[in-house]
C-alpha positions as CSV (number, residue, x, y, z in Angstrom):
1,M,71.1,-67.2,-61.1
2,S,72.6,-64.0,-60.2
3,S,71.6,-60.9,-62.1
4,G,74.7,-59.0,-61.1
5,M,72.7,-56.3,-59.3
6,G,73.4,-55.4,-55.7
7,P,71.0,-54.3,-53.1
8,G,69.3,-51.0,-53.9
9,Q,70.8,-51.0,-57.4
10,Q,68.5,-49.9,-60.2
11,P,68.4,-51.7,-63.5
12,G,70.9,-50.5,-66.0
13,R,73.5,-49.6,-63.5
14,R,76.3,-51.9,-62.4
15,Y,76.7,-52.5,-58.7
16,N,79.8,-51.0,-57.1
17,P,80.3,-51.9,-53.5
18,T,82.8,-49.2,-53.0
19,R,80.6,-46.3,-54.2
20,K,79.3,-44.0,-51.5
21,M,75.6,-44.3,-50.7
22,E,73.5,-41.3,-51.5
23,Q,72.3,-39.5,-48.3
24,P,68.7,-38.4,-47.9
25,G,68.3,-34.7,-48.6
26,S,71.2,-34.5,-51.0
27,D,71.0,-32.5,-54.1
28,N,71.0,-35.6,-56.3
29,R,67.4,-36.5,-55.5
30,P,64.7,-35.6,-52.9
31,P,64.1,-38.0,-50.0
32,P,61.2,-40.3,-50.5
33,Y,59.5,-39.0,-47.2
34,R,59.5,-35.3,-48.2
35,P,57.3,-35.0,-51.3
36,E,57.1,-31.8,-53.2
37,P,53.9,-29.9,-52.3
38,S,51.5,-29.4,-55.1
39,V,50.3,-25.8,-55.5
40,P,46.9,-25.5,-57.1
41,Q,46.7,-23.2,-60.1
42,Y,44.4,-20.1,-59.7
43,Q,41.6,-20.2,-62.2
44,P,39.9,-16.8,-62.5
45,T,36.2,-16.8,-62.9
46,S,34.1,-14.1,-64.3
47,Y,31.7,-12.1,-61.9
48,Q,28.1,-12.9,-62.4
49,P,25.9,-10.3,-60.7
50,Q,22.7,-11.7,-59.1
51,Q,19.4,-10.1,-59.6
52,R,18.1,-8.3,-56.4
53,Q,14.9,-9.5,-54.9
54,N,12.3,-7.3,-53.3
55,R,11.4,-8.1,-49.7
56,A,7.8,-8.9,-50.8
57,D,9.1,-11.4,-53.4
58,R,11.1,-13.4,-50.9
59,P,9.6,-16.5,-49.6
60,Q,8.2,-16.0,-46.1
61,P,8.4,-18.7,-43.4
62,P,5.0,-19.9,-42.3
63,R,3.6,-17.9,-39.3
64,Q,3.2,-19.9,-36.2
65,Q,-0.1,-19.6,-34.3
66,P,0.3,-18.4,-30.6
67,R,-0.1,-21.1,-28.1
68,A,-2.9,-20.9,-25.7
69,Y,-2.0,-20.0,-22.1
70,Q,-1.4,-23.0,-20.0
71,P,-1.3,-22.2,-16.3
72,E,1.6,-23.7,-14.5
73,P,0.6,-26.5,-12.2
74,P,1.3,-25.8,-8.5
75,R,4.6,-27.0,-7.3
76,T,4.7,-29.6,-4.7
77,P,7.1,-28.6,-1.9
78,P,9.9,-31.1,-1.1
79,P,9.4,-33.3,1.8
80,G,10.0,-31.5,5.1
81,Q,9.3,-28.0,3.7
82,P,6.2,-26.1,5.1
83,P,3.5,-25.6,2.4
84,G,3.6,-21.7,2.7
85,Q,7.4,-21.4,2.3
86,K,8.8,-20.2,-1.0
87,G,11.8,-21.6,-2.7
88,F,13.2,-25.0,-2.2
89,G,13.8,-24.9,1.5
90,G,17.4,-24.0,1.3
91,P,19.0,-21.0,3.1
92,P,18.6,-17.6,1.5
93,P,21.4,-16.1,-0.5
94,R,24.2,-14.7,1.6
95,R,24.0,-11.2,0.0
96,R,20.3,-10.9,0.7
97,R,20.8,-12.0,4.3
98,R,23.6,-9.4,4.7
99,K,21.4,-6.5,3.3
100,G,18.6,-7.5,5.7
101,R,20.9,-7.4,8.6
102,I,22.3,-4.0,7.7
103,A,18.8,-2.6,7.3
104,L,17.8,-4.0,10.8
105,I,20.9,-2.4,12.3
106,A,20.2,1.0,10.7
107,L,16.6,0.8,11.9
108,A,17.7,0.0,15.4
109,V,20.1,3.0,15.4
110,V,17.4,5.4,14.2
111,V,15.0,4.1,16.8
112,A,17.6,4.4,19.5
113,L,18.5,8.0,18.5
114,F,14.8,9.0,18.4
115,A,14.2,7.4,21.8
116,G,17.2,9.1,23.3
117,L,16.2,12.5,22.0
118,W,12.7,12.0,23.2
119,V,13.9,11.1,26.7
120,Y,16.3,14.1,26.8
121,L,13.6,16.6,25.8
122,E,11.0,15.1,28.2
123,T,13.4,15.4,31.1
124,A,15.0,18.7,30.1
125,L,11.8,20.8,29.8
126,N,11.1,23.1,32.7
127,R,8.0,22.4,34.7
128,V,5.8,24.3,37.1
129,E,2.7,23.4,39.0
130,A,0.4,25.8,37.1
131,L,-2.9,23.9,37.0
132,T,-4.3,23.0,40.4
133,D,-7.7,21.8,41.7
134,Y,-9.7,24.1,43.9
135,E,-13.2,24.6,45.0
136,G,-15.5,26.0,42.3
137,R,-13.2,25.1,39.4
138,P,-15.0,25.0,36.1
139,A,-16.0,21.6,34.8
140,A,-14.2,20.2,31.7
141,G,-15.9,21.0,28.4
142,A,-15.4,19.9,24.8
143,G,-12.0,20.2,23.1
144,T,-8.6,21.1,24.7
145,N,-7.6,24.4,26.2
146,W,-4.1,25.8,26.5
147,L,-2.9,28.8,28.4
148,I,0.0,30.4,26.6
149,V,2.1,33.0,28.6
150,G,5.1,35.1,27.5
151,S,7.2,35.8,30.6
152,D,9.5,38.8,30.8
153,S,11.5,37.3,33.8
154,R,15.2,38.3,33.6
155,E,16.3,35.6,36.1
156,E,18.1,33.5,33.4
157,L,19.6,36.4,31.5
158,S,23.1,37.7,31.8
159,A,24.0,41.4,31.7
160,E,25.1,41.0,28.0
161,D,21.8,39.3,27.1
162,E,19.8,42.1,28.8
163,A,21.7,44.7,26.8
164,R,21.3,42.7,23.5
165,L,17.6,42.1,24.0
166,A,16.9,45.6,25.4
167,T,14.9,44.1,28.3
168,G,15.7,46.7,30.9
169,D,16.6,45.9,34.4
170,A,13.1,45.4,35.9
171,K,13.0,42.9,38.7
172,G,10.4,40.2,39.4
173,K,8.3,38.2,36.9
174,R,5.7,39.8,34.7
175,T,4.0,39.0,31.4
176,D,3.1,41.0,28.3
177,T,1.5,38.0,26.5
178,I,-1.5,36.0,27.6
179,M,-3.3,33.9,25.1
180,L,-5.9,31.1,25.2
181,M,-5.7,28.4,22.5
182,H,-8.8,26.2,22.1
183,I,-8.3,23.0,20.0
184,P,-11.8,21.4,19.2
185,D,-12.6,17.8,19.0
186,N,-14.7,18.3,15.9
187,S,-14.2,20.0,12.5
188,T,-14.5,23.6,13.7
189,K,-11.4,25.8,13.5
190,P,-9.0,26.1,16.4
191,T,-9.3,29.5,18.1
192,L,-6.5,31.6,19.5
193,V,-7.8,34.3,21.8
194,S,-5.7,37.2,23.1
195,L,-6.4,38.2,26.7
196,L,-5.4,41.8,27.1
197,R,-2.9,42.2,29.9
198,D,-4.7,45.3,31.2
199,S,-8.1,43.6,31.4
200,L,-9.9,44.3,34.7
201,V,-10.5,41.0,36.5
202,D,-11.1,39.6,40.0
203,I,-7.9,38.0,41.2
204,P,-8.6,35.4,43.9
205,G,-7.4,36.8,47.3
206,K,-6.2,40.1,45.7
207,G,-9.4,41.9,44.6
208,Q,-9.8,43.7,41.3
209,N,-6.7,44.3,39.3
210,K,-5.2,44.0,35.9
211,L,-4.9,40.5,34.5
212,N,-1.1,40.5,34.3
213,A,-1.0,41.4,38.0
214,A,-2.1,37.9,38.8
215,F,1.1,36.6,37.3
216,A,3.2,39.1,39.3
217,F,1.4,38.2,42.5
218,G,1.3,34.4,42.3
219,G,3.0,33.3,39.1
220,A,1.5,30.6,36.9
221,P,-0.9,29.0,39.4
222,L,-2.7,32.3,40.3
223,L,-2.8,33.4,36.7
224,A,-4.3,30.1,35.5
225,K,-6.9,30.2,38.3
226,T,-7.9,33.8,37.4
227,V,-8.3,32.9,33.7
228,E,-10.4,29.9,34.5
229,L,-12.8,31.8,36.8
230,E,-13.1,34.7,34.4
231,T,-13.7,32.6,31.2
232,G,-15.5,29.7,32.7
233,L,-13.2,27.4,30.7
234,R,-11.2,24.6,32.4
235,L,-7.5,24.7,31.3
236,D,-6.0,21.4,30.2
237,H,-2.4,22.5,29.5
238,Y,0.0,25.4,30.3
239,V,3.0,26.6,28.4
240,E,5.3,29.6,29.2
241,I,8.0,31.1,27.0
242,G,10.7,33.3,28.4
243,F,12.6,36.3,27.0
244,G,15.9,34.7,26.2
245,G,14.4,31.4,25.2
246,F,12.1,33.1,22.7
247,A,15.0,34.9,21.0
248,N,17.1,31.7,20.9
249,V,14.3,29.8,19.2
250,V,13.9,32.5,16.5
251,D,17.7,32.4,15.8
252,A,17.7,28.6,15.8
253,V,15.2,28.5,12.9
254,G,17.1,31.1,11.0
255,G,14.8,34.1,11.6
256,V,11.2,34.7,10.8
257,E,9.9,36.7,7.9
258,M,7.4,39.5,8.7
259,C,6.0,42.2,6.5
260,L,5.7,45.6,8.1
261,P,3.2,48.1,6.5
262,A,5.2,51.0,7.9
263,P,8.6,51.6,9.6
264,M,8.7,50.8,13.3
265,E,11.1,52.4,15.8
266,D,11.0,51.9,19.6
267,P,14.2,52.6,21.6
268,L,12.6,50.9,24.7
269,A,12.1,47.7,22.7
270,G,15.5,48.0,20.9
271,I,14.1,48.0,17.4
272,N,14.4,50.2,14.3
273,L,12.7,48.3,11.5
274,P,12.1,49.6,8.0
275,A,8.8,49.0,6.1
276,G,8.4,45.9,3.9
277,C,9.1,42.2,4.2
278,Q,12.2,41.2,6.2
279,E,13.7,38.4,8.3
280,L,13.7,39.2,12.0
281,D,16.4,37.7,14.2
282,G,15.9,36.9,17.8
283,A,16.5,40.3,19.2
284,N,14.4,42.2,16.7
285,A,11.6,39.6,17.0
286,L,11.4,40.0,20.7
287,G,11.2,43.8,20.4
288,Y,8.6,43.4,17.6
289,V,6.2,41.4,19.8
290,R,6.9,43.6,22.9
291,T,6.5,47.1,21.5
292,R,3.3,49.1,22.1
293,K,3.9,51.4,19.2
294,G,0.8,51.9,17.1
295,P,-2.4,53.9,17.2
296,R,-4.1,51.2,19.4
297,A,-1.2,50.3,21.7
298,D,-2.0,46.9,23.3
299,L,-4.6,46.0,20.6
300,D,-2.0,46.3,17.9
301,R,0.5,44.5,20.0
302,V,-1.6,41.4,20.6
303,I,-2.3,41.2,16.8
304,R,1.4,41.3,16.1
305,Q,2.0,38.6,18.8
306,R,-0.6,36.3,17.2
307,E,0.8,36.8,13.7
308,F,4.4,36.3,14.7
309,I,3.9,33.2,16.9
310,G,1.9,31.6,14.1
311,A,4.7,32.3,11.6
312,L,7.4,31.1,14.0
313,T,5.5,27.9,14.8
314,D,4.8,27.3,11.1
315,K,8.5,27.6,10.3
316,A,9.7,25.5,13.2
317,T,7.4,22.6,12.2
318,S,8.1,22.9,8.4
319,F,9.7,20.1,6.4
320,G,12.7,22.3,5.5
321,T,13.5,22.8,9.2
322,L,12.9,19.3,10.4
323,V,15.2,17.7,7.8
324,N,18.0,20.3,8.2
325,P,20.4,19.3,11.0
326,F,21.7,22.8,11.1
327,R,18.2,24.0,12.0
328,V,16.6,21.2,14.0
329,I,19.6,20.5,16.3
330,P,19.9,24.1,17.5
331,L,16.1,24.3,17.8
332,L,15.9,21.2,19.9
333,S,18.8,22.3,22.1
334,S,17.3,25.7,22.7
335,A,13.7,24.6,23.3
336,P,14.1,23.1,26.8
337,A,15.5,26.4,28.1
338,A,12.8,28.4,26.4
339,V,9.7,26.5,27.4
340,T,8.1,25.8,30.8
341,I,5.1,23.5,31.0
342,D,2.8,22.2,33.7
343,E,3.9,19.3,35.8
344,G,1.1,17.1,34.2
345,D,2.1,17.9,30.7
346,H,4.4,15.9,28.5
347,L,6.4,16.2,25.3
348,H,3.7,14.4,23.3
349,N,1.2,17.1,24.1
350,L,3.1,19.9,22.3
351,P,2.8,18.8,18.6
352,S,-1.0,19.3,18.6
353,L,-0.5,22.9,19.9
354,A,2.3,23.6,17.4
355,F,0.3,22.4,14.4
356,A,-2.9,24.2,15.5
357,M,-0.9,27.5,15.8
358,G,0.7,27.0,12.4
359,A,-2.6,26.3,10.7
360,G,-2.6,29.6,8.8
361,D,-6.1,30.3,7.4
362,G,-7.3,27.3,9.3
363,L,-6.8,29.1,12.6
364,L,-9.4,31.7,14.0
365,T,-7.7,34.6,15.9
366,T,-9.5,37.1,18.0
367,T,-9.3,39.2,21.1
368,V,-11.8,39.1,24.0
369,P,-14.5,41.6,23.2
370,F,-14.3,44.6,25.4
371,G,-16.6,47.6,25.9
372,G,-14.2,50.4,27.0
373,S,-11.9,51.3,29.8
374,K,-12.3,52.1,33.5
375,S,-10.2,53.9,36.0
376,V,-9.8,52.0,39.3
377,K,-8.2,53.5,42.4
378,G,-4.8,51.9,43.0
379,V,-4.9,50.1,39.6
380,G,-5.2,52.9,37.0
381,S,-6.9,52.7,33.7
382,A,-8.0,49.1,32.8
383,I,-10.0,47.5,30.0
384,V,-13.5,46.2,30.7
385,W,-14.8,43.2,28.8
386,D,-18.1,43.2,27.0
387,E,-19.8,40.6,29.1
388,A,-22.5,39.7,26.5
389,K,-20.1,39.2,23.6
390,A,-17.4,37.6,25.8
391,G,-20.0,35.2,27.2
392,K,-20.9,34.1,23.6
393,L,-17.2,33.6,22.8
394,F,-16.5,31.4,25.8
395,T,-19.7,29.4,25.5
396,A,-18.8,28.5,21.9
397,L,-15.4,27.4,22.9
398,R,-16.8,25.3,25.8
399,T,-19.1,23.4,23.5
400,D,-16.9,23.2,20.3
401,A,-19.4,25.4,18.4
402,E,-18.8,28.0,15.8
403,V,-17.8,31.3,17.3
404,P,-20.5,33.9,16.5
405,P,-19.3,36.7,14.2
406,E,-20.3,39.4,16.7
407,A,-18.0,37.8,19.3
408,I,-14.9,38.1,17.0
409,V,-12.7,41.2,17.3
410,A,-11.1,41.3,13.9
411,P,-7.9,43.2,13.2
412,P,-8.2,46.5,11.4
413,K,-8.3,46.3,7.6
């Protein structure tokens, strides 16, 4: 039985097939699939402050007891890995391998530069056959003996250099500086002995004359032979420093500080120096070690020579010079032209001499004891050694013994 209601018609309303259907979203009613959102109502609550607890009243968690140390069992290397190899047998990280390669390359470059520099200096040094064998040559004793000679040869100097260094125009080859350095094999001090150039000696084949005449007559070989026969010491090494080379070395290290107790003026040596401590450049340094100004002439000069050479060697071998390329490169470049060594000497022989001369208070300096002067026909006034005291000095050096105090000629106080 029909109720008279059409599809979608609500009870109480008559169905009208011609009435337009209501569309979703119309203002008549909301669509059934878009419900109105429900907004919760805010309910204010009153603030209830909490009572603050002290740190001591708070419950503390139970403290755990430290575990006993358990050594880690040794790891068993994987199959195929050697027992002593660390890690897990894989290749090392690439970054570590790259750093190791760079370090090896840098080390190789440093070694190559050092080797090249060593070869250059070894081949560039001037050499002379100074030490020769002959009948009656003294036997070798303890320690090592160096003969150090300062040459005033002008062969390598230009006219400008002679004027700058005030060397004069003397011809030939002479020496104003003759020293004997003894380096012991034991704990005694190295000894630097000045041999006065005007010492009266017997020169083989030339008779009696001043010591520096041996250098003028026969150069380094005759001078070395004369020194050996007069001292009874066998020389092991020979080194000679020229005028121009000496000045260049001083300039290369930036000058050498010396303290003068009084002004020093000598037109012949080309110096006019005030009193006090000052840096001496090459030209002034050369004049300072050459001048004979002073109440004792040659005796004062050899003292200045020993002091200056010690100060120069100390500065040349100092850390500040060796790590400064603006000092060490000019020094190394000027050294070959300044130094002449024996044919049997090598570059590795020089450091021991340099460190001994720069030992400061660890170096004993003296002059051969002398007993006065003597006038010799054709020679002039010459210095005569005190045979007893000089014998004690050379015996002590031959045996590496302490030099007796009476055999030491100390500088004036």
